[in-house]
C-alpha positions in Angstrom: 201.6 -114.2 103.1 198.3 -116.1 102.5 198.4 -115.2 98.8 202.0 -116.6 98.5 201.0 -119.9 100.2 197.8 -120.0 98.2 199.8 -120.0 95.1 201.0 -123.5 95.9 198.1 -125.7 94.9 199.4 -128.9 96.6 201.3 -129.8 99.6 201.2 -132.5 102.2 198.1 -134.7 102.2 197.9 -138.3 103.3 196.9 -140.8 100.6 193.3 -142.0 100.7 192.7 -145.4 102.1 193.3 -148.1 99.5 194.8 -145.7 97.0 198.6 -145.3 96.7 200.3 -142.7 94.5 201.6 -144.1 91.2 205.2 -143.8 90.2 205.8 -140.4 88.6 202.8 -138.8 90.2 202.6 -136.2 93.0 202.8 -137.8 96.4 201.0 -135.1 98.3 198.3 -133.4 96.2 195.2 -131.4 97.1 196.2 -130.0 100.4 193.8 -127.2 101.8 196.7 -124.7 101.9 194.8 -121.8 103.4 193.9 -123.9 106.4 197.5 -124.5 107.4 198.2 -122.6 110.6 200.9 -124.7 112.2 203.9 -126.7 111.1 205.9 -128.7 113.6 209.3 -130.3 112.8 210.6 -132.7 115.4 213.9 -134.5 115.3 216.1 -136.3 118.0 218.0 -133.1 118.3 215.3 -130.4 118.7 211.9 -129.2 117.5 210.7 -126.3 115.5 207.2 -124.9 115.8 206.1 -122.5 113.1 202.7 -120.8 113.5 200.7 -118.5 111.3 200.0 -115.2 113.1 197.7 -112.4 112.0 200.2 -110.8 109.7 203.2 -113.2 109.5 204.5 -116.6 110.3 206.4 -116.9 113.6 208.8 -119.3 115.3 206.7 -120.1 118.3 209.5 -121.7 120.3 211.8 -118.7 119.7 209.6 -116.1 121.5 207.2 -116.0 118.5 209.7 -113.9 116.5 209.2 -113.6 112.8 210.0 -116.7 110.7 212.0 -116.7 107.5 209.1 -116.8 105.1 211.4 -117.4 102.1 212.7 -120.5 103.8 209.2 -121.6 104.9 207.7 -121.1 101.4 210.6 -123.0 99.8 210.1 -125.9 102.1 206.4 -125.9 101.3 207.0 -125.6 97.6 209.4 -128.6 97.6 206.9 -130.7 99.5 204.2 -129.7 97.1 206.2 -131.0 94.1 207.3 -134.4 95.5 207.0 -137.2 93.0 207.0 -140.9 93.8 209.9 -142.8 92.4 209.1 -146.0 94.2 207.0 -147.4 97.1 207.3 -150.5 99.2 206.2 -152.0 102.5 208.6 -151.5 105.4 209.4 -153.7 108.4 211.1 -152.7 111.7 214.5 -153.4 110.3 213.9 -151.4 107.1 212.5 -148.5 109.1 215.6 -148.4 111.3 218.0 -148.6 108.4 216.3 -145.8 106.5 216.0 -143.6 109.6 212.2 -143.7 109.5 211.5 -144.3 113.2 209.3 -141.7 114.8 211.5 -139.4 117.0 208.7 -139.4 119.5 209.4 -143.1 120.2 211.3 -142.8 123.5 213.1 -146.1 123.4 214.4 -145.6 119.8 218.1 -145.1 118.9 218.3 -141.4 117.9 220.6 -142.3 115.0 217.8 -144.4 113.5 215.0 -141.8 113.8 213.8 -139.4 111.2 212.2 -135.9 111.2 208.5 -135.7 112.1 206.6 -133.3 109.9 203.1 -132.3 111.3 200.7 -129.8 109.9 197.5 -128.6 111.5 194.8 -125.9 111.1 194.0 -123.1 113.4 191.9 -125.3 115.7 194.8 -127.8 116.1 193.1 -130.4 113.9 195.7 -132.5 112.1 196.0 -132.0 108.3 199.0 -134.2 107.7 201.8 -136.1 109.4 204.8 -137.7 107.9 208.2 -139.1 109.0 211.1 -137.9 106.8 213.9 -140.5 106.6 217.4 -140.7 105.1 218.4 -139.5 101.7 219.2 -142.1 99.1 222.7 -141.8 97.8 224.0 -142.8 94.4 227.3 -142.6 92.6 226.0 -139.3 91.2 225.1 -137.8 94.6 221.6 -137.6 96.1 219.0 -139.9 94.7 215.9 -138.6 96.5 214.6 -139.1 100.0 212.7 -141.8 101.9 209.6 -140.9 103.9 206.4 -142.6 105.3 203.1 -141.5 106.7 203.2 -141.3 110.5 201.7 -144.6 111.7 202.0 -146.2 108.3 204.3 -148.9 107.0 204.4 -147.9 103.3 207.8 -146.3 102.4 208.0 -143.8 99.6 211.2 -142.8 97.7 210.6 -139.3 96.4 212.6 -137.3 93.9 213.6 -134.4 96.1 216.2 -134.3 98.9 215.8 -132.7 102.3 219.3 -133.3 103.6 219.8 -129.6 104.4 216.5 -129.2 106.2 217.0 -127.0 109.3 216.1 -128.6 112.6 216.7 -125.9 115.2 214.4 -123.0 116.0 217.1 -120.4 115.5 217.7 -121.6 112.0 214.1 -120.6 111.0 214.3 -117.0 112.3 214.1 -114.1 109.9 217.8 -113.2 110.0 217.9 -109.9 108.1 216.4 -107.5 110.6 217.8 -104.2 109.1 219.1 -103.6 105.6 220.6 -100.1 105.1 223.0 -99.4 102.3 226.1 -97.3 102.9 225.1 -94.5 100.6 221.9 -94.0 102.6 223.9 -93.0 105.7 224.7 -89.4 106.4 226.6 -89.9 109.6 227.3 -92.3 112.5 227.6 -91.1 116.0 228.9 -93.2 118.9 227.7 -92.3 122.4 229.3 -93.7 125.6 227.0 -95.2 128.3 225.2 -92.5 130.3 226.2 -89.5 128.2 224.8 -87.5 125.3 228.3 -86.3 124.4 229.7 -88.2 121.3 232.6 -90.5 121.7 233.3 -90.0 117.9 231.5 -89.1 114.7 231.8 -90.3 111.1 230.0 -88.3 108.5 229.8 -87.0 104.9 230.1 -83.4 103.8 227.3 -84.1 101.4 225.4 -87.0 99.8 227.7 -89.1 97.6 230.9 -87.9 99.2 233.2 -90.3 101.2 232.5 -90.5 104.9 235.3 -89.2 107.1 236.2 -89.4 110.8 235.9 -86.0 112.5 238.6 -84.8 114.9 241.5 -87.0 114.0 244.5 -86.6 116.3 247.5 -84.9 114.6 249.8 -88.0 115.0 247.2 -90.4 113.6 245.1 -90.9 110.5 241.7 -92.4 109.9 241.5 -96.0 108.6 239.2 -95.7 105.7 238.7 -99.4 105.5 237.4 -99.5 109.1 235.1 -96.5 108.3 233.6 -98.4 105.4 233.3 -101.5 107.7 231.3 -99.4 110.2 229.0 -97.9 107.6 228.5 -101.3 105.9 227.5 -103.1 109.2 223.8 -102.7 108.5 223.8 -103.9 104.9 222.3 -106.2 106.1 222.3 -106.6 109.8 221.9 -110.4 110.4 220.9 -112.1 113.6 222.0 -115.6 114.7 219.5 -116.2 117.5 217.5 -114.5 120.2 219.0 -114.3 123.7 215.8 -113.2 125.4 212.6 -111.5 124.7 213.3 -108.4 126.8 215.8 -105.7 126.2 218.8 -104.8 128.3 217.6 -102.1 130.8 220.2 -99.6 129.7 219.4 -100.1 126.0 215.7 -99.8 126.8 216.3 -96.4 128.2 218.6 -95.4 125.5 221.4 -95.0 128.0 223.9 -97.7 127.1 227.0 -97.5 124.8 225.5 -97.3 121.3 225.8 -96.2 117.7 223.3 -94.0 116.0 223.1 -94.2 112.3 221.6 -91.0 110.8 220.0 -91.7 107.4 219.3 -89.1 104.7 215.6 -89.9 104.8 215.4 -88.8 108.5 215.5 -92.2 110.2 217.8 -92.9 113.1 218.9 -96.5 113.7 220.1 -96.9 117.3 222.3 -99.9 117.8 223.4 -101.1 121.3 226.1 -103.8 120.8 227.6 -105.7 123.7 229.8 -108.7 124.5 228.8 -111.2 127.2 231.5 -113.4 128.7 235.2 -113.8 128.1 236.8 -114.3 124.7 236.6 -118.1 124.7 232.9 -118.3 125.6 231.7 -114.8 124.5 228.3 -114.2 123.2 227.8 -111.2 121.0 224.5 -109.4 121.4 222.7 -106.2 120.4 219.5 -104.4 120.9 218.0 -101.8 118.5 215.3 -99.2 118.1 214.4 -96.8 115.3 213.3 -93.1 115.5 212.5 -90.5 112.9 213.2 -86.8 112.5 212.0 -85.2 109.3 214.9 -83.7 107.2 215.0 -79.9 106.8 214.2 -80.4 103.1 211.6 -83.1 103.5 210.5 -85.1 100.5 207.6 -83.4 98.7 208.3 -80.0 100.3 209.6 -77.0 98.5 213.2 -75.8 98.9 213.9 -72.3 100.2 213.9 -69.4 97.8 217.6 -69.0 98.0 218.1 -72.6 97.0 215.7 -72.3 94.2 217.5 -69.2 92.8 220.8 -71.1 92.8 219.3 -73.9 90.7 218.5 -73.8 87.1 214.8 -74.4 86.1 215.6 -77.9 84.9 217.4 -78.8 88.0 214.5 -77.6 90.2 212.1 -79.6 88.0 214.2 -82.7 88.3 214.4 -82.3 92.1 210.7 -81.9 92.3 210.1 -85.1 90.3 212.5 -87.0 92.6 210.9 -85.7 95.7 207.5 -86.7 94.4 208.6 -90.3 94.3 209.9 -90.3 97.9 207.7 -91.0 100.9 206.2 -88.0 102.7 207.2 -87.3 106.3 203.9 -88.9 107.4 204.7 -92.0 105.4 208.2 -92.2 106.7 207.0 -91.9 110.3 204.7 -94.9 109.6 207.5 -96.9 108.0 209.8 -96.1 111.0 207.2 -97.2 113.5 206.8 -100.5 111.6 210.6 -101.1 111.6 210.9 -100.1 115.2 208.1 -102.5 116.2 210.0 -105.3 114.4 213.4 -104.8 116.1 212.5 -103.2 119.5 212.1 -105.3 122.6 214.4 -108.1 121.6 218.0 -109.1 122.5 219.6 -110.4 119.4 222.6 -112.7 119.2 224.9 -111.9 116.3 228.1 -113.4 114.8 231.5 -112.1 116.2 232.5 -110.6 112.8 229.3 -108.6 112.7 229.8 -107.3 116.3 233.4 -106.3 115.3 232.0 -104.2 112.4 229.9 -102.2 114.9 233.0 -100.3 116.1 232.5 -98.3 119.3 236.1 -97.4 120.1 237.7 -94.6 118.1 241.0 -96.4 118.3 239.4 -99.0 116.0 239.0 -96.3 113.3 242.6 -94.9 113.5 246.0 -96.1 112.3 249.5 -94.9 112.9 251.1 -92.3 110.6 254.3 -93.6 109.0 257.4 -91.5 109.8 258.9 -90.5 106.5 262.4 -90.1 107.8 263.0 -93.6 109.2 260.0 -95.4 107.7 258.7 -96.4 111.1 255.2 -95.9 112.5 254.6 -93.2 115.0 
């Protein structure tokens, strides 16, 4: 993360006293990028606090969950490349009109305030502070953005627009928590709460084959579209927000209604979806954890003699080469522990459509069989 940020040579630095950037030059050059450890965005609506942890950036006021580093680095990159198109001295009327009033000003009209951008080092020492105002509109669309240094009266019109800047903590969370492609999944098993007996199973006869629902009633048939929806629910699994830092007690014990996705690499993705509230006010949540069980034919290990006899020499050689490229069981265990540490212990809020893809009722995977004699469904 440090190396990515370090690749940005300039960012947000206040102009030196008596020196104002010239038109066409960078507004915010020469920032000590490696010293940035905290970014605070404050608007009349909300505030976002991004902090640099030991290994990643976090949204401090969202339980210190991982921040979307792509979004963060893009924000920093855009700031680093701001060029001055125009500068002029502002007055109270101008600051209000251009939405450049500090949102911390308690008696200000919220509609006339801007977004406060503050950056500090690990000790809390301020590195930079600016107020981002309104975007300049032209007949051709956006014409840049107005901003000023916090506490200053000089207004700058810069060449970039921040009209889509996110202002809520949830919008800065790392949203893709799991990304498992359909062809990586061997089977999906649904378990009811408090039982180790499957409610239903969806699986493949072998890798590359279509997944099917096991034990389909005689008067019904499997809905292949719904099966694909279930298998595709983790590609990727996106979160909307965090409901709480702790996990639901049943999920924490592995006892609640849940889906277990069995991957060919030996990983097991355990998903505990649930709906809170009635249809009109419902919130859709889930918890998750990841486990690992080495496949019988683990990557890097030799197949049985019977399997080897059935293969040609070239097929065996190709398989050995493929296995050599795959992580060993020890490496897979480490990868699993890292992924589980990322997702375990949280209650995630997800969109309704994503919750609907995590089908836990076998009826959701079945459809009626059409009666050929009268054309009706049975």
